[in-house]
C-alpha positions in Angstrom: -44.7 21.7 -269.0 -41.4 23.1 -270.1 -42.6 26.7 -269.8 -44.8 26.3 -266.7 -41.9 27.6 -264.6 -41.7 30.9 -266.5 -45.5 31.4 -266.4 -45.4 30.7 -262.6 -42.5 33.2 -262.2 -44.2 36.1 -263.8 -47.7 35.3 -262.5 -46.7 34.9 -258.9 -44.5 37.9 -259.3 -47.5 39.9 -260.4 -45.9 41.2 -263.7 -47.6 39.2 -266.4 -50.0 42.0 -267.4 -47.2 44.6 -266.8 -45.0 42.7 -269.4 -47.9 42.8 -271.9 -48.4 46.6 -271.3 -44.7 47.3 -271.7 -44.7 45.6 -275.2 -47.6 47.9 -276.2 -45.2 50.8 -275.6 -42.9 49.7 -278.4 -43.8 51.9 -281.3 -40.3 51.9 -283.0 -36.9 50.3 -282.6 -35.9 53.4 -280.6 -38.1 52.3 -277.7 -36.5 48.9 -277.3 -33.4 49.7 -275.3 -35.3 51.3 -272.5 -38.1 48.7 -272.4 -35.6 45.9 -272.5 -33.7 47.2 -269.5 -37.0 47.8 -267.6 -38.2 44.2 -268.3 -34.9 42.6 -267.3 -34.5 44.6 -264.2 -38.0 43.7 -263.0 -37.5 40.0 -263.6 -34.1 40.0 -261.7 -35.9 41.6 -258.8 -38.4 38.7 -258.5 -38.2 35.9 -256.0 -38.2 32.4 -257.5 -41.3 30.7 -256.2 -40.5 28.3 -253.4 -42.0 25.2 -255.2 -40.0 26.0 -258.3 -36.8 26.4 -256.3 -37.4 23.0 -254.7 -37.9 21.4 -258.1 -34.7 23.0 -259.4 -32.7 21.8 -256.4 -34.2 18.3 -256.6 -33.3 18.0 -260.2 -29.7 19.1 -259.5 -29.5 16.6 -256.6 -30.6 13.8 -259.0 -27.9 14.8 -261.4 -25.2 14.9 -258.7 -26.3 11.5 -257.4 -25.9 10.0 -260.9 -22.5 11.6 -261.2 -21.5 10.5 -257.7 -20.3 14.1 -256.7 -21.4 17.7 -257.0 -21.5 18.7 -260.6 -20.9 22.2 -262.1 -23.7 23.0 -264.5 -24.4 25.3 -267.4 -27.7 27.1 -267.0 -28.9 27.7 -270.6 -31.9 29.1 -272.5 -34.5 27.2 -274.3 -36.9 29.9 -275.4 -40.1 29.4 -277.5 -39.0 29.5 -281.2 -35.3 29.6 -280.4 -34.5 26.7 -282.8 -37.4 27.1 -285.3 -37.3 28.9 -288.7 -36.0 31.9 -286.7 -32.5 31.9 -285.2 -32.0 33.5 -281.8 -28.4 32.3 -281.6 -26.3 34.4 -279.2 -29.3 36.5 -278.1 -30.0 34.7 -274.8 -27.7 34.1 -271.8 -25.8 31.0 -270.7 -24.4 31.0 -267.1 -21.5 28.7 -266.8 -20.0 26.7 -263.8 -23.0 27.3 -261.5 -23.1 25.7 -258.0 -26.2 24.3 -256.3 -26.7 27.4 -254.1 -26.5 29.8 -257.1 -29.0 28.0 -259.3 -32.0 30.3 -258.4 -30.1 33.4 -259.3 -28.8 31.9 -262.5 -32.3 30.9 -263.4 -33.5 34.5 -263.1 -30.6 35.8 -265.2 -31.4 33.4 -268.0 -35.1 34.1 -267.8 -34.5 37.8 -267.9 -32.4 37.4 -271.1 -35.7 36.6 -272.9 -35.9 40.4 -273.1 -32.3 41.1 -274.1 -32.0 44.1 -276.4 -30.9 41.8 -279.2 -33.8 39.4 -278.8 -36.4 42.2 -278.6 -35.0 43.8 -281.8 -35.1 40.5 -283.5 -38.7 39.8 -282.6 -39.7 43.4 -283.6 -37.9 43.0 -287.0 -39.7 39.7 -287.7 -43.0 40.8 -286.2 -43.0 38.1 -283.6 -45.3 39.0 -280.7 -42.9 39.8 -277.9 -45.6 39.7 -275.1 -46.2 36.0 -275.8 -42.5 35.0 -275.5 -41.6 32.4 -272.9 -38.4 31.0 -271.6 -37.6 27.5 -270.5 -34.2 27.0 -268.8 -32.0 23.9 -268.9 -29.4 22.9 -266.4 -26.7 20.8 -268.0 -23.7 19.1 -266.3 -20.5 20.7 -267.6 -17.4 19.1 -268.9 -14.2 20.6 -267.6 -13.0 20.9 -271.1 -9.3 20.5 -272.2 -10.6 21.1 -275.8 -14.0 21.8 -277.4 -15.5 22.8 -280.6 -17.9 21.8 -283.4 -17.7 18.9 -285.9 -19.5 19.1 -289.2 -20.3 15.8 -290.9 -19.8 17.7 -294.2 -17.8 20.8 -294.8 -20.6 23.5 -295.0 -18.5 25.5 -297.5 -17.6 22.5 -299.7 -20.2 19.8 -299.0 -19.0 17.7 -301.9 -15.3 17.7 -300.8 -15.6 14.3 -299.1 -14.4 15.8 -295.8 -15.6 16.0 -292.2 -14.8 19.4 -290.8 -13.8 19.9 -287.2 -13.3 23.3 -285.5 -11.3 23.0 -282.2 -10.1 25.3 -279.5 -8.3 24.8 -276.2 -10.5 25.1 -273.1 -14.3 25.8 -273.0 -16.0 26.6 -276.3 -17.0 30.2 -275.2 -14.3 31.9 -277.3 -15.3 30.0 -280.4 -19.0 30.7 -280.0 -18.6 34.4 -279.5 -15.9 34.8 -282.2 -13.1 35.9 -280.0 -10.6 33.4 -281.5 -10.3 31.4 -284.7 -10.2 27.6 -284.2 -7.8 25.0 -285.3 -9.4 23.6 -288.5 -9.1 19.9 -289.1 -10.3 18.0 -292.2 -10.9 14.3 -292.0 -11.6 12.2 -295.1 -15.1 10.6 -295.0 -14.3 7.6 -297.2 -12.2 5.9 -296.2 -12.6 7.4 -292.8 -9.5 9.0 -291.5 -7.3 8.1 -294.5 -6.2 11.8 -294.5 -6.2 14.3 -291.7 -5.3 17.9 -292.6 -4.8 20.7 -290.1 -4.7 24.5 -290.1 -3.5 25.9 -286.8 -5.4 28.2 -284.6 -4.5 31.8 -283.7 -5.7 31.2 -280.1 -3.7 33.0 -277.4 -5.8 32.3 -274.3 -8.4 29.8 -273.1 -11.6 29.9 -271.0 -11.6 27.5 -268.0 -13.8 26.8 -265.0 -13.0 29.1 -262.1 -12.2 27.7 -258.7 -15.5 28.5 -257.1 -18.0 29.4 -259.8 -18.1 31.0 -263.2 -15.2 31.0 -265.7 -12.0 32.8 -266.2 -9.6 33.5 -269.1 -6.0 32.4 -268.9 -3.2 32.9 -271.3 -1.8 29.9 -273.1 1.6 28.7 -271.8 4.7 29.3 -274.0 4.8 26.7 -276.7 1.0 25.9 -276.5 -0.1 28.4 -279.1 -0.5 26.8 -282.5 -0.2 23.3 -281.1 -2.9 20.7 -281.9 -6.0 20.8 -279.7 -6.7 17.1 -280.3 -4.8 14.1 -281.7 -5.4 12.6 -285.1 -7.0 9.5 -283.4 -9.4 11.8 -281.5 -10.2 13.7 -284.7 -11.0 10.4 -286.5 -13.2 9.3 -283.6 -15.2 12.6 -283.7 -15.6 12.3 -287.5 -16.9 8.8 -287.1 -19.5 9.9 -284.6 -20.6 12.8 -286.9 -21.1 10.3 -289.7 -23.1 8.0 -287.5 -25.4 10.9 -286.5 -25.7 11.9 -290.2 -26.8 8.4 -291.1 -29.2 8.2 -288.2 -30.9 11.5 -288.9 -30.7 11.3 -292.7 -29.1 14.8 -293.1 -25.9 16.7 -292.6 -25.1 17.3 -288.9 -23.1 19.9 -286.9 -22.4 18.8 -283.4 -20.9 20.5 -280.4 -18.3 18.5 -278.5 -16.0 18.7 -275.6 -13.0 16.6 -274.4 -12.2 16.5 -270.7 -8.8 16.3 -269.1 -9.0 12.5 -268.8 
């Protein structure tokens, strides 16, 4: 069911066989740039089937009703095999701060990223059949983040250190994910929880925030903000506690994305 929408998109758009034929043209990595562009352009030219558009909008309306107001959403990839033994991290598109009227276009952009140059190179390298790839797309309500980051229930570089590791930046987590800035690094003792909180400041000079209409924008930090803590000690201890609860529940070390809103 998760991938029915993608199959419907390419079948009603009349390009399912064409996609398969295009993959047969890939004889070496040198062919991938051209074919990737052709595949993405063709998908972006499709019309989202009316029934699928109605389902997307109905899902958004349910989300907005639960929230009690219109909700900005992140439209994100969930491709076949994305979180399997193979890692497609950073190869597919996420569209941030999407409004209701822009959902269909954002859906097409994420679906088209199934054939990003990076993803196609990766499938070619690992002999994953590209013509069988499919893309499910998730729409997730966004937090207007004052700070965000990742918490590791154990420091991945020193798992026996007895520390929870938190990476934090100001604003949305985009700059952390794409490596444009280094985070504030916070270590919290696991036992007893929070007995020691040690910080290394960030070199962050700007933040990504929700733009007024849609999308995101980059803004410079105000004088005096650079190098200041992203979250308080109490908030760091709370994050560490949640990470330990998740580790206990799943029975293995966890790394968890988090965001803190302005309230």
